[in-house]
C-alpha positions as CSV (number, residue, x, y, z in Angstrom):
1,X,0.2,-0.2,0.2
2,X,1.7,3.4,-0.8
3,X,2.0,5.9,1.5
4,X,0.5,9.5,0.5
5,X,0.2,8.0,-3.5
6,X,3.9,8.1,-3.2
7,X,5.6,5.1,-5.7
8,X,9.1,3.5,-5.6
9,X,10.4,6.3,-8.0
10,X,9.1,8.8,-5.8
11,X,10.8,7.4,-3.0
12,X,14.0,7.1,-4.9
13,X,13.5,10.8,-5.3
14,X,13.1,11.5,-2.0
15,X,15.7,9.6,-0.6
16,X,18.5,11.4,-3.2
17,X,17.0,14.7,-1.9
18,X,17.4,14.2,1.3
19,X,20.7,12.6,1.7
20,X,22.0,14.9,-0.7
21,X,20.6,17.6,1.7
22,X,21.5,16.5,4.7
23,X,25.2,15.1,3.5
24,X,25.7,18.9,2.4
25,X,25.0,20.5,6.0
26,X,27.7,17.8,7.3
27,X,30.0,18.8,5.7
28,X,29.4,22.6,5.5
29,X,28.8,22.4,9.3
30,X,32.3,20.3,10.1
31,X,34.1,22.9,7.9
32,X,32.6,25.6,10.1
33,X,33.0,24.3,13.6
34,X,36.5,23.8,12.6
35,X,36.9,27.4,11.6
36,X,35.5,28.4,14.9
37,X,37.3,26.6,17.1
38,X,40.7,27.7,15.7
39,X,39.0,31.2,15.9
40,X,37.5,30.7,19.5
41,X,40.4,28.5,21.3
42,X,42.3,31.2,22.4
43,X,39.2,32.5,24.2
44,X,38.5,29.5,25.7
45,X,41.8,28.5,27.1
46,X,42.1,32.4,28.6
47,X,38.9,32.2,30.3
48,X,39.1,28.3,31.2
49,X,35.9,27.3,29.4
50,X,35.1,23.4,30.3
51,X,35.4,20.8,27.9
52,X,32.2,20.0,28.8
53,X,30.4,23.5,28.0
54,X,32.5,23.9,24.9
55,X,30.9,21.0,23.2
56,X,27.5,20.8,24.8
57,X,26.7,24.4,25.7
58,X,27.8,26.0,22.8
59,X,28.8,23.9,19.8
60,X,25.7,21.7,20.0
61,X,23.8,24.5,20.1
62,X,25.9,26.3,17.2
63,X,25.2,23.7,15.0
64,X,21.4,23.4,14.6
65,X,21.6,27.6,14.3
66,X,24.1,27.2,11.9
67,X,22.3,24.8,9.9
68,X,19.2,26.4,9.4
69,X,20.7,29.7,8.6
70,X,22.0,28.4,5.5
71,X,19.3,25.1,5.0
72,X,17.5,27.4,1.7
73,X,20.7,27.2,0.1
74,X,21.8,23.4,1.5
75,X,18.3,23.1,-0.4
76,X,19.1,24.4,-3.3
77,X,22.4,22.9,-4.2
78,X,21.1,19.6,-2.9
79,X,18.4,19.7,-5.8
80,X,20.9,21.1,-8.8
81,X,23.6,18.3,-7.4
82,X,21.4,15.4,-7.8
83,X,18.9,16.4,-10.4
84,X,21.7,17.2,-12.7
85,X,23.3,13.9,-12.1
86,X,19.9,12.0,-12.9
87,X,19.5,14.5,-16.0
88,X,23.0,13.5,-17.2
89,X,22.3,9.8,-16.0
90,X,19.4,9.9,-18.9
91,X,17.3,9.1,-15.4
92,X,15.1,12.1,-15.8
93,X,14.5,11.4,-19.4
94,X,13.8,7.4,-18.5
95,X,10.8,9.0,-16.3
96,X,9.3,11.4,-18.6
97,X,9.2,8.7,-21.3
98,X,7.2,6.3,-18.8
99,X,4.6,8.8,-18.9
100,X,5.2,10.3,-15.8
101,X,4.4,14.0,-16.7
102,X,6.7,16.7,-15.6
103,X,4.2,18.1,-12.8
104,X,3.6,14.4,-11.7
105,X,7.5,14.4,-11.2
106,X,7.5,17.4,-9.1
107,X,5.5,15.6,-6.5
108,X,8.3,13.2,-4.4
109,X,10.4,16.9,-4.7
110,X,7.8,18.9,-3.2
111,X,7.2,16.4,-0.3
112,X,10.6,16.4,0.4
113,X,10.6,20.4,0.2
114,X,7.7,20.2,2.9
115,X,9.8,17.7,4.9
116,X,12.4,20.2,5.3
117,X,10.5,23.8,5.6
118,X,8.5,22.3,8.5
119,X,11.8,21.0,10.0
120,X,13.1,24.8,9.4
121,X,9.8,26.2,10.6
122,X,9.9,24.0,14.0
123,X,13.8,25.1,14.3
124,X,13.1,28.8,13.8
125,X,10.0,29.1,15.9
126,X,10.5,26.4,18.8
127,X,13.5,24.6,18.5
128,X,16.8,27.2,18.0
129,X,15.9,30.2,20.7
130,X,16.1,28.0,23.5
131,X,19.2,26.3,22.2
132,X,20.4,30.4,21.1
133,X,19.8,31.0,24.7
134,X,22.3,28.5,26.0
135,X,25.0,29.4,23.4
136,X,24.6,33.1,24.3
137,X,25.1,32.8,27.8
138,X,28.0,30.5,27.2
139,X,29.3,33.4,24.7
140,X,29.0,36.0,27.9
141,X,30.6,33.9,30.0
142,X,33.8,32.9,28.5
143,X,34.2,34.6,25.1
144,X,32.2,38.4,25.1
145,X,29.8,40.5,26.5
146,X,26.8,40.7,24.1
147,X,25.0,43.3,26.1
148,X,24.5,46.3,24.6
149,X,21.8,49.3,24.6
150,X,22.6,51.6,21.3
151,X,19.1,53.8,21.5
152,X,19.3,57.5,21.8
153,X,15.8,59.6,23.5
154,X,14.1,56.5,24.6
155,X,10.4,56.7,25.1
156,X,8.1,54.1,26.8
157,X,4.8,54.0,28.3
158,X,5.4,51.7,30.9
159,X,1.7,51.6,32.0
160,X,-1.6,53.2,30.9
161,X,-1.0,57.0,30.5
162,X,2.4,56.6,32.3
163,X,5.3,57.6,30.2
164,X,8.9,57.7,30.9
165,X,11.8,59.5,28.8
166,X,15.5,59.2,29.0
167,X,18.7,60.7,27.0
168,X,20.5,57.5,26.8
169,X,20.9,54.3,29.2
170,X,24.6,53.2,30.3
171,X,24.2,49.3,30.9
172,X,27.3,48.9,32.7
173,X,25.9,51.2,35.4
174,X,22.4,51.3,35.5
175,X,21.9,54.8,34.5
176,X,19.5,56.6,32.5
177,X,20.4,60.2,31.8
178,X,18.2,63.5,31.0
179,X,15.2,60.7,33.1
180,X,11.7,62.3,33.3
181,X,7.8,60.7,33.9
182,X,4.5,62.3,32.6
183,X,1.6,61.0,34.1
184,X,-1.4,61.6,32.2
185,X,-5.2,61.4,33.1
186,X,-7.8,61.5,30.0
187,X,-5.3,62.9,27.9
188,X,-4.0,65.5,29.9
189,X,-1.0,65.9,31.8
190,X,-1.3,65.6,35.6
191,X,2.4,65.6,36.7
192,X,5.5,65.5,35.1
193,X,9.1,64.5,36.9
194,X,12.6,66.1,35.4
195,X,15.3,64.9,36.7
196,X,19.2,64.7,35.9
197,X,19.4,61.2,35.7
198,X,17.7,57.9,37.4
199,X,19.6,54.9,38.8
200,X,18.7,51.5,39.5
201,X,19.3,50.5,43.0
202,X,19.2,46.8,43.5
203,X,18.7,46.5,47.1
204,X,16.1,48.5,47.3
205,X,14.5,47.1,43.9
206,X,13.9,50.7,43.0
207,X,14.8,53.5,40.6
208,X,16.9,56.5,42.7
209,X,16.1,60.0,41.2
210,X,18.4,62.6,41.1
211,X,18.4,66.4,41.1
212,X,14.7,66.5,40.3
213,X,11.7,68.5,40.2
214,X,8.2,67.6,39.9
215,X,5.3,69.7,38.2
216,X,2.0,68.6,39.5
217,X,-1.1,70.0,38.0
218,X,-4.5,70.4,38.8
219,X,-6.5,72.4,36.5
220,X,-5.3,75.8,36.4
221,X,-3.5,75.3,39.6
222,X,0.5,73.8,39.4
223,X,2.8,72.6,42.3
224,X,6.2,72.7,41.9
225,X,8.4,70.6,44.5
226,X,12.0,70.0,44.1
227,X,14.8,67.6,45.7
228,X,18.6,66.2,45.2
229,X,17.3,62.8,46.0
230,X,14.2,60.7,45.7
231,X,12.8,56.7,45.7
232,X,10.6,56.1,42.8
233,X,8.5,52.3,42.1
234,X,8.1,52.0,38.4
235,X,6.9,48.8,36.3
236,X,10.3,49.0,34.8
237,X,13.3,47.1,34.9
238,X,17.0,47.6,34.0
239,X,16.9,44.1,32.1
240,X,14.8,46.0,29.4
241,X,17.6,48.0,28.2
242,X,20.1,45.0,28.6
243,X,19.8,43.5,25.3
244,X,22.1,40.3,23.7
245,X,23.1,41.4,20.2
246,X,20.0,39.4,18.3
247,X,18.4,38.9,21.3
248,X,15.2,38.0,19.8
249,X,16.8,34.5,18.8
250,X,16.3,33.5,22.1
251,X,12.5,34.0,22.0
252,X,10.1,31.1,20.6
253,X,7.3,32.4,18.5
254,X,4.7,32.8,21.4
255,X,7.3,34.5,23.1
256,X,8.0,37.2,20.3
257,X,4.3,37.8,19.8
258,X,4.2,38.5,23.2
259,X,7.2,40.8,23.2
260,X,6.0,42.5,20.2
261,X,2.5,43.3,21.8
262,X,4.7,44.8,24.9
263,X,6.6,46.8,22.7
264,X,4.0,48.3,21.2
265,X,2.1,49.6,23.9
266,X,5.7,51.0,25.3
267,X,5.9,52.8,21.9
268,X,9.1,51.2,21.2
269,X,11.2,51.9,18.1
270,X,12.1,48.7,17.5
271,X,8.8,47.4,16.9
272,X,9.0,47.2,12.8
273,X,12.6,44.5,13.1
274,X,10.7,42.6,15.6
275,X,7.9,42.2,13.0
276,X,10.6,41.5,10.5
277,X,12.0,38.8,12.7
278,X,8.6,37.1,13.3
279,X,7.3,37.2,9.6
280,X,10.9,35.6,8.4
281,X,9.8,32.8,10.4
282,X,7.5,31.7,8.5
283,X,8.9,33.4,5.0
284,X,12.5,31.6,5.0
285,X,10.8,28.3,5.2
286,X,8.4,28.9,2.7
287,X,11.5,29.5,0.2
288,X,12.5,26.2,0.5
289,X,9.6,24.8,-1.8
290,X,10.3,28.2,-4.2
291,X,14.1,27.2,-4.6
292,X,13.0,23.6,-4.9
293,X,11.3,24.3,-8.0
294,X,13.8,26.7,-9.8
295,X,16.5,24.0,-8.6
296,X,14.2,21.0,-10.5
297,X,13.6,23.3,-13.8
298,X,17.4,24.0,-14.0
299,X,18.7,21.1,-13.7
300,X,16.3,18.9,-15.3
301,X,18.1,18.9,-18.6
302,X,21.3,18.4,-20.4
303,X,22.9,21.3,-21.2
304,X,26.8,22.4,-22.9
305,X,29.1,23.2,-19.5
306,X,27.7,20.0,-17.6
307,X,26.8,20.1,-13.6
308,X,29.2,22.5,-13.0
309,X,27.2,24.9,-15.5
310,X,23.6,23.6,-13.6
311,X,25.5,24.4,-10.1
312,X,27.2,27.7,-11.0
313,X,24.0,29.3,-12.5
314,X,22.1,28.1,-9.3
315,X,24.5,29.6,-6.7
316,X,24.2,32.7,-8.7
317,X,20.4,32.5,-8.2
318,X,20.7,31.3,-4.5
319,X,23.1,34.3,-3.3
320,X,21.0,36.9,-5.3
321,X,17.6,35.6,-3.4
322,X,19.5,36.0,-0.3
323,X,21.0,39.2,-1.2
324,X,17.2,40.9,-2.3
325,X,15.9,39.4,1.2
326,X,18.5,41.4,3.0
327,X,17.9,44.9,1.1
328,X,13.9,44.3,1.2
329,X,14.4,43.7,5.1
330,X,16.3,47.0,5.7
331,X,13.9,49.1,3.4
332,X,11.5,47.6,6.1
333,X,13.5,48.8,9.2
334,X,14.2,52.2,7.1
335,X,10.5,52.6,7.1
336,X,10.2,52.4,3.2
337,X,8.2,49.1,3.0
338,X,5.6,47.6,5.2
339,X,7.4,44.6,7.3
340,X,5.2,41.6,5.7
341,X,5.5,42.9,2.2
342,X,9.2,43.5,2.7
343,X,9.6,39.9,3.9
344,X,7.4,38.0,1.6
345,X,8.6,40.5,-1.4
346,X,11.3,38.3,-2.7
347,X,9.3,35.3,-2.0
348,X,6.9,36.7,-4.2
349,X,9.5,37.7,-6.9
350,X,11.3,34.3,-7.2
351,X,7.9,32.5,-6.9
352,X,7.2,34.4,-10.3
353,X,10.6,33.1,-11.5
354,X,10.1,29.8,-10.3
355,X,6.4,29.5,-12.6
356,X,8.3,30.5,-15.5
357,X,11.3,28.2,-15.5
358,X,8.7,25.3,-14.5
359,X,6.9,26.1,-17.3
360,X,9.5,26.2,-20.2
361,X,11.5,23.4,-18.3
362,X,9.6,20.3,-19.8
363,X,10.1,21.8,-23.2
């Protein structure tokens, strides 16, 4: 009894596809690990990193991250490589001559692409984020400090009607400079605190505000008070300003959705970047189908130049897709494009290219 209508030839193609894909991943990751070890071995020795932590906390979590990062490229190379070999061994001609249409021949390719795409989505949405947390914790401890805050003129809504502002935040000393708090009721300003800076007091779990003055406004009446020091409790923690490099990579999809809602409420200026990250977790796995179709259409016929010509042209097209993705997301972050449209634009363009190549391939 066949599974999902798959026949013997379908399993043959799926085995070739997935086998070549995972073999390519193993080869590239092995090379990447060797180069990474040679680059970081001095840090490991200097910081006395335990061998067990290096293997289990860093490299065991580095491998799925790196593999998924280039999953689309591996998919494309795998399709080009084994389909070209089938074409030059006249296997493609034999399959089509047996009465199998080109459209039907694509079925096992798309089954394989679905497996890879689903695996990529699960990795990006649920598996890699906690692995990244462990890997980045190791990096923070034994390699470098990735904590940073590059924000300027920080505005946050910390609760309904309560807004804070600081010119910049020092993550080393937990100090926010040119700090202010505004409280509104029904859109009317009721109170405003302005100070030189606010420092987090970890022993009291409060913010210590220095050199402040407060305007309390009640209709036309205004009361001003000032002082050198005051403690205040706010719905704000210093961790919110201490972000590891690429910190959203440590969030699962549900956590990222919750964080985006929180940042929207606070009026943060990084919402677009967060939305780009969110949409990429679906768009990137979907590109597996597009690149698979392009790969089959390009490599299913013999051309002058052999397999090398297929692989060369395929790599050029694959890298152009990755470059296009980078450019479109940059336009989204700059505010020129809607984030959803920017992320899916490369898929839309290359889907059109893939359909065109697919239509001319049987000829």
